[in-house]
C-alpha positions as a Markdown table, in Angstrom:
| # | Residue | x | y | z |
|---|---|---|---|---|
| 1 | Met | 1.2 | -66.5 | -7.7 |
| 2 | Lys | 0.2 | -62.8 | -7.9 |
| 3 | Lys | 1.1 | -62.5 | -4.1 |
| 4 | Tyr | 4.2 | -63.8 | -4.8 |
| 5 | Ile | 4.9 | -61.3 | -7.5 |
| 6 | Thr | 3.3 | -58.2 | -5.4 |
| 7 | Lys | 6.2 | -59.1 | -2.5 |
| 8 | Ile | 9.1 | -59.0 | -4.9 |
| 9 | Val | 8.0 | -55.9 | -6.8 |
| 10 | Met | 7.7 | -54.4 | -2.7 |
| 11 | Val | 11.0 | -55.7 | -2.1 |
| 12 | Val | 12.8 | -54.6 | -5.1 |
| 13 | Ile | 10.9 | -51.0 | -4.5 |
| 14 | Met | 12.4 | -50.9 | -1.2 |
| 15 | Ile | 15.8 | -51.8 | -1.7 |
| 16 | Thr | 16.2 | -49.4 | -4.6 |
| 17 | Thr | 14.6 | -46.8 | -2.5 |
| 18 | Ile | 17.6 | -47.2 | -0.1 |
| 19 | Ile | 20.3 | -46.8 | -2.9 |
| 20 | Ser | 18.7 | -43.9 | -4.2 |
| 21 | Cys | 20.3 | -41.9 | -1.3 |
| 22 | Asn | 23.6 | -42.3 | -2.7 |
| 23 | Val | 22.8 | -41.9 | -6.6 |
| 24 | Ser | 23.8 | -38.3 | -7.1 |
| 25 | Lys | 25.7 | -36.4 | -4.5 |
| 26 | Asn | 24.9 | -32.5 | -4.3 |
| 27 | Ile | 27.7 | -29.9 | -4.1 |
| 28 | Glu | 27.8 | -27.6 | -2.1 |
| 29 | Thr | 28.4 | -23.6 | -2.1 |
| 30 | Pro | 32.3 | -23.0 | -2.4 |
| 31 | Lys | 32.9 | -21.9 | 1.2 |
| 32 | Asp | 36.2 | -20.3 | 0.4 |
| 33 | Ala | 34.5 | -17.8 | -2.5 |
| 34 | Phe | 34.9 | -15.2 | 0.3 |
| 35 | Pro | 37.3 | -13.5 | 1.5 |
| 36 | Glu | 38.0 | -12.5 | 5.0 |
| 37 | Asn | 37.2 | -8.6 | 4.7 |
| 38 | Phe | 36.8 | -6.0 | 1.9 |
| 39 | Arg | 40.4 | -4.5 | 0.7 |
| 40 | Asn | 41.7 | -1.4 | 3.5 |
| 41 | Val | 38.9 | -2.4 | 5.7 |
| 42 | Ser | 40.0 | -3.8 | 9.0 |
| 43 | Val | 39.3 | -7.0 | 10.4 |
| 44 | Ser | 35.8 | -6.9 | 11.8 |
| 45 | Thr | 33.1 | -9.5 | 12.9 |
| 46 | Asp | 30.2 | -6.6 | 12.8 |
| 47 | Thr | 27.8 | -7.9 | 10.4 |
| 48 | Thr | 25.4 | -4.9 | 10.6 |
| 49 | Ser | 25.4 | -3.7 | 7.0 |
| 50 | Ile | 23.6 | -0.6 | 5.5 |
| 51 | Gly | 22.6 | -3.2 | 2.9 |
| 52 | Asp | 20.3 | -4.4 | 5.3 |
| 53 | Leu | 18.0 | -0.9 | 5.2 |
| 54 | Glu | 14.9 | -0.7 | 3.1 |
| 55 | Trp | 15.5 | 2.0 | 0.6 |
| 56 | Lys | 12.9 | 4.0 | 2.5 |
| 57 | Asn | 15.0 | 4.4 | 5.5 |
| 58 | Phe | 18.2 | 5.0 | 2.9 |
| 59 | Phe | 17.0 | 7.8 | 1.3 |
| 60 | Thr | 15.7 | 11.1 | 3.1 |
| 61 | Glu | 14.3 | 13.0 | 0.1 |
| 62 | Lys | 10.9 | 13.1 | -0.3 |
| 63 | Asp | 10.9 | 13.5 | -4.1 |
| 64 | Ile | 13.2 | 10.4 | -4.8 |
| 65 | Ile | 11.3 | 8.3 | -2.3 |
| 66 | Gln | 8.4 | 9.3 | -4.3 |
| 67 | Leu | 9.9 | 8.8 | -7.9 |
| 68 | Ile | 11.6 | 5.2 | -6.6 |
| 69 | Asp | 8.1 | 4.4 | -5.1 |
| 70 | Ser | 6.5 | 5.0 | -8.7 |
| 71 | Ala | 9.6 | 3.2 | -10.3 |
| 72 | Ile | 9.0 | 0.0 | -8.3 |
| 73 | Thr | 5.3 | 0.3 | -9.1 |
| 74 | Arg | 5.1 | 1.2 | -12.6 |
| 75 | Asn | 8.4 | 0.4 | -14.0 |
| 76 | Asn | 7.7 | -2.4 | -16.9 |
| 77 | Asn | 10.9 | -4.5 | -16.7 |
| 78 | Leu | 9.9 | -5.2 | -13.0 |
| 79 | Gln | 6.4 | -6.1 | -13.7 |
| 80 | Ile | 8.0 | -8.6 | -16.4 |
| 81 | Ala | 10.1 | -10.2 | -13.4 |
| 82 | Thr | 7.0 | -10.5 | -11.6 |
| 83 | Lys | 5.1 | -12.5 | -14.2 |
| 84 | Asn | 8.5 | -14.5 | -14.5 |
| 85 | Ile | 8.0 | -14.9 | -10.9 |
| 86 | Glu | 4.4 | -16.4 | -11.5 |
| 87 | Ile | 5.6 | -18.7 | -14.3 |
| 88 | Ala | 8.0 | -20.5 | -12.2 |
| 89 | Gln | 5.6 | -20.3 | -9.1 |
| 90 | Phe | 3.2 | -22.5 | -11.9 |
| 91 | Arg | 6.1 | -25.0 | -12.4 |
| 92 | Phe | 7.2 | -25.3 | -9.1 |
| 93 | Thr | 3.2 | -26.1 | -8.2 |
| 94 | Gln | 3.3 | -28.5 | -11.3 |
| 95 | Ser | 6.3 | -30.4 | -10.1 |
| 96 | Lys | 4.7 | -31.4 | -6.9 |
| 97 | Trp | 2.2 | -33.5 | -8.6 |
| 98 | Gly | 5.4 | -35.5 | -9.6 |
| 99 | Asn | 4.7 | -38.6 | -7.2 |
| 100 | Val | 0.9 | -38.6 | -8.3 |
| 101 | Pro | -0.4 | -41.5 | -10.8 |
| 102 | Gln | -1.8 | -40.0 | -14.1 |
| 103 | Ala | -5.3 | -41.0 | -14.3 |
| 104 | Asn | -7.4 | -40.5 | -17.4 |
| 105 | Leu | -11.0 | -41.0 | -18.4 |
| 106 | Phe | -11.8 | -42.9 | -21.9 |
| 107 | Val | -14.6 | -43.9 | -23.8 |
| 108 | Asn | -13.6 | -46.0 | -27.2 |
| 109 | Ala | -15.9 | -47.7 | -29.9 |
| 110 | Ser | -14.2 | -49.5 | -33.0 |
| 111 | Thr | -15.7 | -51.4 | -35.7 |
| 112 | Ser | -14.1 | -54.3 | -37.4 |
| 113 | Asn | -14.6 | -55.6 | -40.9 |
| 114 | Pro | -12.2 | -58.7 | -41.2 |
| 115 | Ser | -12.3 | -60.5 | -44.9 |
| 116 | Asp | -14.6 | -63.2 | -45.6 |
| 117 | Asn | -11.7 | -65.6 | -46.5 |
| 118 | Ser | -9.8 | -64.8 | -43.4 |
| 119 | Phe | -9.8 | -67.1 | -40.5 |
| 120 | Thr | -11.5 | -64.3 | -38.2 |
| 121 | Gly | -13.9 | -63.4 | -41.0 |
| 122 | Lys | -15.2 | -66.9 | -41.6 |
| 123 | Asn | -15.1 | -67.9 | -37.5 |
| 124 | Leu | -17.3 | -64.6 | -36.9 |
| 125 | Ser | -19.8 | -65.3 | -39.8 |
| 126 | Gln | -20.6 | -68.9 | -38.0 |
| 127 | Ala | -20.2 | -67.6 | -34.3 |
| 128 | Leu | -22.3 | -64.7 | -34.5 |
| 129 | Gly | -24.3 | -64.3 | -38.1 |
| 130 | Gln | -22.3 | -61.6 | -38.8 |
| 131 | Asn | -19.4 | -60.4 | -40.8 |
| 132 | His | -18.4 | -57.3 | -38.8 |
| 133 | Ile | -17.6 | -57.0 | -34.9 |
| 134 | Asp | -18.0 | -54.1 | -32.7 |
| 135 | Asp | -16.0 | -53.1 | -29.7 |
| 136 | Tyr | -17.1 | -50.5 | -27.0 |
| 137 | Ser | -15.2 | -49.9 | -24.0 |
| 138 | Ala | -15.7 | -47.0 | -21.1 |
| 139 | Gly | -13.1 | -46.8 | -17.9 |
| 140 | Ile | -10.4 | -45.3 | -16.3 |
| 141 | Ser | -6.5 | -46.0 | -16.6 |
| 142 | Leu | -3.8 | -45.0 | -14.1 |
| 143 | Ser | 0.0 | -44.7 | -14.6 |
| 144 | Trp | 2.6 | -44.0 | -12.0 |
| 145 | Glu | 6.3 | -44.2 | -12.0 |
| 146 | Ala | 8.2 | -45.1 | -8.8 |
| 147 | Asp | 10.6 | -42.2 | -7.7 |
| 148 | Ile | 13.4 | -45.3 | -7.2 |
| 149 | Trp | 16.2 | -42.8 | -7.9 |
| 150 | Gly | 14.9 | -39.6 | -6.9 |
| 151 | Lys | 14.6 | -38.4 | -10.3 |
| 152 | Ile | 11.0 | -36.6 | -9.5 |
| 153 | Arg | 12.5 | -35.4 | -6.3 |
| 154 | Asn | 15.1 | -33.5 | -8.0 |
| 155 | Gln | 12.7 | -32.4 | -10.2 |
| 156 | Lys | 10.6 | -30.8 | -7.6 |
| 157 | Lys | 14.3 | -29.3 | -6.0 |
| 158 | Gly | 15.2 | -27.9 | -9.2 |
| 159 | Ala | 11.4 | -26.5 | -9.7 |
| 160 | Phe | 11.8 | -24.8 | -6.6 |
| 161 | Ala | 15.0 | -23.3 | -6.9 |
| 162 | Glu | 14.3 | -21.7 | -10.5 |
| 163 | Tyr | 11.0 | -20.4 | -8.8 |
| 164 | Leu | 13.5 | -18.6 | -6.1 |
| 165 | Gln | 16.1 | -17.6 | -8.5 |
| 166 | Ser | 13.1 | -15.7 | -10.5 |
| 167 | Glu | 12.6 | -13.7 | -7.3 |
| 168 | Glu | 16.1 | -13.0 | -7.0 |
| 169 | Val | 16.3 | -11.7 | -10.1 |
| 170 | Lys | 13.2 | -9.3 | -9.5 |
| 171 | Lys | 15.3 | -8.3 | -6.5 |
| 172 | Ala | 18.5 | -7.6 | -8.4 |
| 173 | Leu | 16.6 | -5.8 | -11.0 |
| 174 | Gln | 14.9 | -3.7 | -8.2 |
| 175 | Thr | 18.6 | -2.7 | -6.5 |
| 176 | Thr | 19.4 | -1.7 | -9.9 |
| 177 | Ile | 16.3 | 0.5 | -10.8 |
| 178 | Val | 16.5 | 2.2 | -7.1 |
| 179 | Ala | 20.3 | 2.8 | -7.8 |
| 180 | Asn | 19.5 | 4.5 | -11.0 |
| 181 | Val | 16.6 | 6.5 | -10.1 |
| 182 | Ser | 18.1 | 8.0 | -7.1 |
| 183 | Ser | 21.4 | 8.6 | -9.2 |
| 184 | Gly | 19.6 | 10.2 | -11.7 |
| 185 | Tyr | 17.6 | 12.7 | -9.5 |
| 186 | Tyr | 20.9 | 13.5 | -8.2 |
| 187 | Asn | 22.4 | 14.2 | -11.0 |
| 188 | Leu | 19.5 | 16.6 | -11.9 |
| 189 | Leu | 20.0 | 18.3 | -9.0 |
| 190 | Met | 24.0 | 18.6 | -10.1 |
| 191 | Leu | 22.5 | 20.1 | -13.9 |
| 192 | Asp | 20.2 | 22.7 | -11.7 |
| 193 | Ala | 23.2 | 23.9 | -9.9 |
| 194 | Gln | 25.5 | 24.3 | -13.2 |
| 195 | Leu | 23.1 | 26.1 | -14.8 |
| 196 | Gln | 22.5 | 28.5 | -11.9 |
| 197 | Ile | 26.4 | 28.6 | -11.7 |
| 198 | Ala | 26.4 | 29.6 | -15.5 |
| 199 | Arg | 23.8 | 31.8 | -15.3 |
| 200 | Gln | 25.7 | 33.6 | -12.5 |
| 201 | Asn | 28.8 | 33.9 | -14.6 |
| 202 | Leu | 26.9 | 35.2 | -18.0 |
| 203 | Lys | 26.2 | 38.0 | -15.6 |
| 204 | Leu | 29.8 | 38.6 | -14.1 |
| 205 | Asn | 31.2 | 38.6 | -17.8 |
| 206 | Asp | 28.3 | 41.0 | -19.1 |
| 207 | Ser | 29.1 | 43.2 | -15.9 |
| 208 | Thr | 32.8 | 43.3 | -17.0 |
| 209 | Thr | 32.2 | 43.2 | -20.8 |
| 210 | Lys | 30.6 | 46.9 | -19.7 |
| 211 | Ile | 33.4 | 48.0 | -18.1 |
| 212 | Ile | 35.9 | 47.0 | -20.4 |
| 213 | Lys | 33.8 | 48.9 | -23.1 |
| 214 | Leu | 33.6 | 52.0 | -20.7 |
| 215 | Lys | 37.6 | 51.6 | -20.5 |
| 216 | Tyr | 37.8 | 50.9 | -24.5 |
| 217 | Asp | 35.9 | 54.3 | -24.7 |
| 218 | Ala | 38.3 | 56.2 | -22.5 |
| 219 | Gly | 41.2 | 54.8 | -24.4 |
| 220 | Gln | 42.6 | 52.3 | -21.7 |
| 221 | Val | 42.6 | 49.5 | -23.5 |
| 222 | Thr | 42.2 | 48.2 | -27.0 |
| 223 | Ser | 39.1 | 46.3 | -28.8 |
| 224 | Leu | 41.0 | 43.2 | -28.1 |
| 225 | Ala | 40.4 | 43.2 | -24.8 |
| 226 | Ile | 36.3 | 43.5 | -25.8 |
| 227 | Gln | 36.6 | 40.5 | -28.3 |
| 228 | Gln | 38.3 | 38.3 | -25.6 |
| 229 | Ser | 35.5 | 39.8 | -23.2 |
| 230 | Glu | 32.7 | 38.8 | -25.7 |
| 231 | Ala | 34.1 | 35.7 | -26.3 |
| 232 | Gln | 34.4 | 34.5 | -22.7 |
| 233 | Lys | 30.5 | 35.8 | -22.6 |
| 234 | Leu | 29.3 | 33.5 | -25.2 |
| 235 | Asn | 31.4 | 30.6 | -23.7 |
| 236 | Ala | 28.9 | 31.1 | -20.8 |
| 237 | Ala | 25.9 | 31.7 | -22.8 |
| 238 | Gln | 26.5 | 28.2 | -25.0 |
| 239 | Leu | 26.8 | 26.3 | -21.2 |
| 240 | Ile | 22.8 | 27.5 | -20.9 |
| 241 | Pro | 21.1 | 25.7 | -23.8 |
| 242 | Leu | 23.5 | 23.0 | -23.1 |
| 243 | Leu | 22.9 | 22.2 | -19.6 |
| 244 | Glu | 18.8 | 22.7 | -20.3 |
| 245 | Gln | 19.3 | 20.0 | -22.9 |
| 246 | Asn | 20.9 | 17.7 | -20.3 |
| 247 | Ile | 18.0 | 18.5 | -17.7 |
| 248 | Ala | 15.2 | 17.7 | -20.2 |
| 249 | Ile | 16.9 | 14.5 | -21.1 |
| 250 | Gln | 17.7 | 13.2 | -17.7 |
| 251 | Glu | 13.8 | 14.5 | -16.7 |
| 252 | Asn | 12.9 | 11.8 | -19.6 |
| 253 | Ala | 15.4 | 9.3 | -18.6 |
| 254 | Leu | 13.6 | 9.2 | -15.1 |
| 255 | Ser | 10.5 | 9.4 | -16.7 |
| 256 | Val | 11.1 | 5.9 | -18.3 |
| 257 | Leu | 12.4 | 4.4 | -15.2 |
| 258 | Thr | 9.1 | 5.7 | -13.6 |
| 259 | Gly | 7.2 | 4.1 | -16.2 |
| 260 | Ser | 5.8 | 7.5 | -17.4 |
| 261 | Phe | 5.6 | 9.3 | -20.6 |
| 262 | Pro | 8.5 | 12.0 | -20.4 |
| 263 | Asn | 7.4 | 14.8 | -18.0 |
| 264 | Ser | 9.1 | 17.4 | -15.5 |
| 265 | Lys | 10.4 | 16.3 | -12.4 |
| 266 | Gln | 9.4 | 18.2 | -8.7 |
| 267 | Arg | 12.6 | 19.1 | -7.1 |
| 268 | Ser | 11.9 | 20.9 | -4.0 |
| 269 | Ile | 15.5 | 20.5 | -2.4 |
| 270 | Leu | 19.0 | 22.1 | -3.7 |
| 271 | Leu | 22.2 | 19.9 | -4.3 |
| 272 | Ser | 24.0 | 22.3 | -1.9 |
| 273 | Ser | 21.5 | 21.6 | 1.0 |
| 274 | Ile | 21.9 | 17.6 | 0.8 |
| 275 | Glu | 24.4 | 16.3 | 3.1 |
| 276 | Val | 27.0 | 13.4 | 2.3 |
| 277 | Lys | 26.2 | 10.5 | 4.4 |
| 278 | Asn | 29.2 | 8.6 | 6.2 |
| 279 | Asn | 28.1 | 5.2 | 5.9 |
| 280 | Ala | 30.7 | 3.0 | 7.8 |
| 281 | Ser | 28.6 | 0.0 | 8.6 |
| 282 | Ile | 29.4 | -2.6 | 5.7 |
| 283 | Gly | 29.6 | -6.1 | 7.1 |
| 284 | Ile | 31.7 | -8.7 | 5.9 |
| 285 | Pro | 32.1 | -10.4 | 2.7 |
| 286 | Ser | 30.3 | -13.8 | 3.3 |
| 287 | Ser | 27.1 | -12.1 | 4.2 |
| 288 | Leu | 26.8 | -10.9 | 0.7 |
| 289 | Val | 25.3 | -14.2 | -0.2 |
| 290 | Ser | 22.1 | -13.4 | 1.8 |
| 291 | Arg | 21.8 | -9.5 | 1.1 |
| 292 | Arg | 22.8 | -9.5 | -2.7 |
| 293 | Pro | 20.3 | -10.8 | -4.8 |
| 294 | Asp | 22.5 | -11.5 | -7.9 |
| 295 | Val | 25.1 | -13.8 | -5.6 |
| 296 | Arg | 22.1 | -15.6 | -4.2 |
| 297 | Ser | 20.6 | -15.9 | -7.4 |
| 298 | Ala | 24.3 | -17.6 | -8.3 |
| 299 | Glu | 23.4 | -20.1 | -5.7 |
| 300 | Leu | 20.6 | -21.0 | -6.5 |
| 301 | Ala | 21.9 | -21.7 | -10.1 |
| 302 | Leu | 24.0 | -24.2 | -8.3 |
| 303 | Lys | 21.1 | -25.7 | -6.5 |
| 304 | Val | 19.3 | -26.1 | -10.2 |
| 305 | Ala | 22.7 | -27.8 | -11.6 |
| 306 | Asn | 22.7 | -30.1 | -8.9 |
| 307 | Ala | 19.1 | -31.2 | -9.3 |
| 308 | Asn | 19.8 | -31.5 | -13.3 |
| 309 | Val | 22.6 | -33.9 | -12.4 |
| 310 | Gly | 20.4 | -35.8 | -10.0 |
| 311 | Ile | 17.7 | -36.0 | -12.9 |
| 312 | Thr | 20.2 | -37.1 | -15.9 |
| 313 | Lys | 21.4 | -39.5 | -13.4 |
| 314 | Ala | 18.4 | -41.6 | -12.4 |
| 315 | Asp | 17.9 | -41.5 | -16.2 |
| 316 | Leu | 20.8 | -44.2 | -16.5 |
| 317 | Tyr | 18.8 | -46.4 | -14.1 |
| 318 | Pro | 15.8 | -48.7 | -14.4 |
| 319 | Ser | 12.3 | -47.2 | -14.1 |
| 320 | Leu | 9.9 | -48.8 | -12.3 |
| 321 | Lys | 6.2 | -48.1 | -14.1 |
| 322 | Ile | 2.8 | -49.4 | -12.8 |
| 323 | Thr | -0.2 | -49.2 | -15.2 |
| 324 | Ala | -3.6 | -50.1 | -14.7 |
| 325 | Gln | -6.9 | -49.7 | -16.3 |
| 326 | Gly | -10.5 | -50.6 | -15.3 |
| 327 | Gly | -14.3 | -49.9 | -16.5 |
| 328 | Leu | -16.8 | -51.2 | -19.1 |
| 329 | Asn | -16.4 | -53.4 | -22.2 |
| 330 | Ser | -18.9 | -55.3 | -24.5 |
| 331 | Phe | -19.1 | -55.9 | -27.9 |
| 332 | Glu | -22.7 | -55.0 | -28.2 |
| 333 | Thr | -24.0 | -51.6 | -27.4 |
| 334 | Ser | -27.1 | -53.4 | -25.3 |
| 335 | Asn | -24.8 | -54.9 | -23.2 |
| 336 | Trp | -22.3 | -52.2 | -22.6 |
| 337 | Phe | -23.7 | -51.4 | -19.0 |
| 338 | Asn | -24.5 | -55.0 | -18.1 |
| 339 | Ile | -23.1 | -55.0 | -14.5 |
| 340 | Pro | -20.9 | -56.9 | -13.8 |
| 341 | Ala | -20.5 | -59.1 | -17.0 |
| 342 | Ser | -18.9 | -56.0 | -18.9 |
| 343 | Leu | -16.4 | -55.0 | -16.2 |
| 344 | Phe | -12.6 | -55.6 | -16.9 |
| 345 | Gly | -9.7 | -54.7 | -15.3 |
| 346 | Thr | -6.0 | -55.3 | -15.8 |
| 347 | Ile | -2.6 | -54.3 | -14.0 |
| 348 | Ala | 0.8 | -54.3 | -14.8 |
| 349 | Gly | 4.2 | -53.4 | -13.9 |
| 350 | Gly | 7.8 | -53.3 | -15.6 |
| 351 | Leu | 11.4 | -52.3 | -15.3 |
| 352 | Thr | 12.9 | -50.2 | -18.3 |
| 353 | Gln | 16.8 | -50.1 | -18.6 |
| 354 | Pro | 18.0 | -47.7 | -21.6 |
| 355 | Leu | 19.9 | -49.8 | -23.5 |
| 356 | Leu | 20.4 | -48.8 | -27.2 |
| 357 | Asn | 20.1 | -44.8 | -26.2 |
| 358 | Asn | 22.2 | -45.2 | -23.3 |
| 359 | Lys | 25.0 | -43.3 | -24.6 |
| 360 | Lys | 22.5 | -40.4 | -25.4 |
| 361 | Val | 21.4 | -40.4 | -21.6 |
| 362 | Arg | 25.2 | -41.0 | -20.5 |
| 363 | Thr | 26.0 | -37.6 | -22.6 |
| 364 | Gln | 23.0 | -35.5 | -21.1 |
| 365 | Tyr | 24.5 | -36.8 | -17.6 |
| 366 | Asn | 28.0 | -35.4 | -18.4 |
| 367 | Ile | 26.4 | -32.1 | -19.9 |
| 368 | Ala | 24.6 | -31.6 | -16.6 |
| 369 | Val | 27.9 | -32.2 | -14.7 |
| 370 | Ala | 29.8 | -29.9 | -16.9 |
| 371 | Glu | 27.1 | -27.3 | -16.4 |
| 372 | Arg | 27.1 | -27.8 | -12.5 |
| 373 | Glu | 30.9 | -26.9 | -13.0 |
| 374 | Lys | 30.3 | -23.7 | -14.6 |
| 375 | Ala | 27.2 | -23.0 | -11.8 |
| 376 | Val | 30.5 | -23.4 | -9.4 |
| 377 | Leu | 32.3 | -21.1 | -11.4 |
| 378 | Ser | 29.3 | -18.4 | -12.1 |
| 379 | Phe | 29.2 | -18.4 | -8.4 |
| 380 | Arg | 32.7 | -17.5 | -7.6 |
| 381 | Gln | 32.8 | -14.8 | -10.4 |
| 382 | Ala | 29.4 | -13.4 | -8.5 |
| 383 | Val | 31.3 | -13.1 | -5.0 |
| 384 | Leu | 34.2 | -11.6 | -7.3 |
| 385 | Val | 32.1 | -9.2 | -9.1 |
| 386 | Ala | 30.0 | -8.3 | -5.3 |
| 387 | Val | 33.3 | -7.9 | -3.7 |
| 388 | Ser | 35.2 | -5.7 | -6.2 |
| 389 | Glu | 32.2 | -3.3 | -6.5 |
| 390 | Val | 31.5 | -3.1 | -2.5 |
| 391 | Ser | 35.5 | -2.2 | -2.8 |
| 392 | Asn | 35.4 | 0.2 | -5.7 |
| 393 | Ala | 32.6 | 2.0 | -3.7 |
| 394 | Leu | 34.7 | 2.3 | -0.3 |
| 395 | Val | 37.8 | 3.6 | -2.0 |
| 396 | Lys | 35.6 | 6.0 | -4.0 |
| 397 | Val | 33.4 | 7.3 | -1.1 |
| 398 | Glu | 36.8 | 7.8 | 1.0 |
| 399 | Lys | 38.5 | 9.5 | -1.7 |
| 400 | Leu | 35.9 | 11.8 | -3.3 |
| 401 | Ala | 35.6 | 13.0 | 0.3 |
| 402 | Leu | 39.3 | 14.1 | 0.3 |
| 403 | Gln | 39.1 | 15.6 | -3.3 |
| 404 | Glu | 35.8 | 17.4 | -2.7 |
| 405 | Ala | 37.5 | 19.3 | 0.3 |
| 406 | Phe | 40.8 | 20.7 | -2.0 |
| 407 | Leu | 38.3 | 21.4 | -4.2 |
| 408 | Gln | 36.1 | 23.4 | -1.5 |
| 409 | Glu | 39.3 | 25.2 | -0.9 |
| 410 | Arg | 40.3 | 26.1 | -4.2 |
| 411 | Val | 36.6 | 27.6 | -4.9 |
| 412 | Lys | 37.0 | 29.7 | -2.2 |
| 413 | Thr | 40.4 | 30.8 | -2.8 |
| 414 | Leu | 39.5 | 31.5 | -6.6 |
| 415 | Gln | 36.0 | 33.5 | -5.4 |
| 416 | Gln | 38.4 | 35.8 | -3.7 |
| 417 | Ala | 40.8 | 35.9 | -6.4 |
| 418 | Thr | 37.8 | 37.2 | -8.7 |
| 419 | Lys | 36.4 | 40.0 | -6.4 |
| 420 | Asn | 40.2 | 40.8 | -6.1 |
| 421 | Ser | 40.8 | 41.2 | -9.9 |
| 422 | Asn | 37.7 | 42.9 | -10.6 |
| 423 | Leu | 38.3 | 45.6 | -7.8 |
| 424 | Leu | 41.8 | 46.1 | -9.6 |
| 425 | Phe | 40.9 | 46.1 | -12.8 |
| 426 | Lys | 38.1 | 49.0 | -11.9 |
| 427 | Asn | 40.9 | 51.1 | -10.1 |
| 428 | Gly | 43.4 | 50.2 | -12.9 |
| 429 | Met | 45.6 | 48.2 | -11.1 |
| 430 | Ala | 45.1 | 44.9 | -13.1 |
| 431 | Glu | 45.0 | 44.0 | -16.9 |
| 432 | Tyr | 42.1 | 42.7 | -18.2 |
| 433 | Leu | 43.3 | 39.2 | -19.0 |
| 434 | Glu | 43.7 | 38.7 | -15.2 |
| 435 | Val | 39.8 | 39.3 | -14.8 |
| 436 | Leu | 39.0 | 37.0 | -17.9 |
| 437 | Ser | 41.1 | 34.4 | -16.5 |
| 438 | Ala | 39.8 | 34.5 | -12.9 |
| 439 | Gln | 36.3 | 34.2 | -13.9 |
| 440 | Ala | 37.0 | 31.5 | -16.3 |
| 441 | Asn | 38.7 | 29.2 | -13.8 |
| 442 | Ile | 36.1 | 30.4 | -11.0 |
| 443 | Leu | 33.6 | 29.1 | -13.6 |
| 444 | Gln | 35.0 | 25.8 | -14.2 |
| 445 | Ser | 35.8 | 25.2 | -10.8 |
| 446 | Glu | 32.1 | 26.0 | -9.3 |
| 447 | Leu | 31.0 | 23.4 | -12.3 |
| 448 | Glu | 33.8 | 20.8 | -10.9 |
| 449 | Leu | 32.5 | 21.3 | -7.4 |
| 450 | Ala | 28.7 | 20.5 | -8.0 |
| 451 | Asn | 30.0 | 17.5 | -9.9 |
| 452 | Met | 32.1 | 16.5 | -7.2 |
| 453 | Lys | 29.2 | 16.4 | -4.9 |
| 454 | Arg | 26.9 | 14.4 | -7.1 |
| 455 | Glu | 29.8 | 12.0 | -7.6 |
| 456 | Gln | 30.1 | 11.8 | -3.8 |
| 457 | Leu | 26.2 | 11.1 | -3.4 |
| 458 | Ile | 26.1 | 8.2 | -5.8 |
| 459 | Ala | 29.5 | 7.0 | -4.6 |
| 460 | Asn | 27.3 | 6.2 | -1.5 |
| 461 | Ile | 23.9 | 5.0 | -3.7 |
| 462 | Glu | 26.4 | 2.3 | -5.4 |
| 463 | Leu | 27.9 | 1.4 | -1.8 |
| 464 | Tyr | 24.3 | 0.8 | -0.7 |
| 465 | Arg | 23.4 | -1.3 | -3.9 |
| 466 | Ser | 26.8 | -3.2 | -3.7 |
| 467 | Leu | 25.9 | -4.1 | -0.6 |
| 468 | Gly | 22.7 | -5.6 | -1.4 |
| 469 | Gly | 20.7 | -2.9 | -0.5 |
| 470 | Gly | 17.5 | -1.3 | -2.5 |
| 471 | Trp | 15.5 | -4.6 | -2.8 |
| 472 | Lys | 13.5 | -4.8 | 0.6 |
């Protein structure tokens, strides 16, 4: 009889294992989520991209490399992300034990005092001559659930995908930190350049004011000329503490990113000496799924959602559980370890099908399906954002270069105009307003040129980050 039951159970397991392959079908990553190419980029099959470069090879300034290295090592948010990876790894390791039977060691002792008027009490008194019964047992209990519908297998898949997803979250965070640190450094260089421009302009205004005062003493101009010249000099002077304030704030921001208390940052290079790179290698949009951590994370989220659908779908079907116990049992301590008389063993197996809670389980399954559909949409949205960011960075790199060329010509023209107006004013051939206007224009244009150089550098950083660079 026992052999017959065992054969039936084995047949059931084999049949249901074969059926389990069709319990839940996974949804693949949508292939039509990617465009053929980026906007305003000619059709190309070149898969090489600057996003494949390690950040130490993309950046050449040693100050930036030192700052980024410090940020990756000491940034608190990155360290938190590392701990999240450890937690996900523990969960994945634990999920591997899903198919292993649960084993528990137990030692029990109990005593029972039935009523003297009860059937048990009267028989106990007649059989043993006592009004209580003791029971002592020790052994091992086993419990195992057969993975008929792939529930445990999907739990492993989900845990593994979550582990990989936690790594992608860290990578995405690192790309952002690398971009923020390098952008902050370039912003610092721009502020240094603007501070130098403001100081030079202040000296120029001061020189012009002295000349106007001499002409005032000679009766060639009125006091209004002195007042306007002084006002313009004060405007240039006001810029100096403002820029110094912004420099300190930017240094403090870099300190936070690098996990240190506010301090000054070393600058061994000038903004004007940095060459803007021409990054032509961008690859094709479909490669973003392997380069951009956030897109990869969205893809893994779909795998997690697939696994959850499989888990909840398996809950709708019968589950096969097998339990067993074995050990020593006796109602007298003196005979507890009397072997083999005290040995006992039990084994049981059964199928459990949800009935009254079937509606609840099915609702959980429907929710899991809806969550999977959301994961597909989230993946599509992640791709849209990624492609849009690359396209934005490309157009910025292209158009900022054109703007910078025009601004360079404007600055050269205004520099010459400032020199000419000073010479003409000294020789009485130009009005003081022309001199002040030329100086105000050159100040504004030189400040804009420094900012334009910074924007070009940051546009290249943004292109590098949007292509998935910075996490290697």
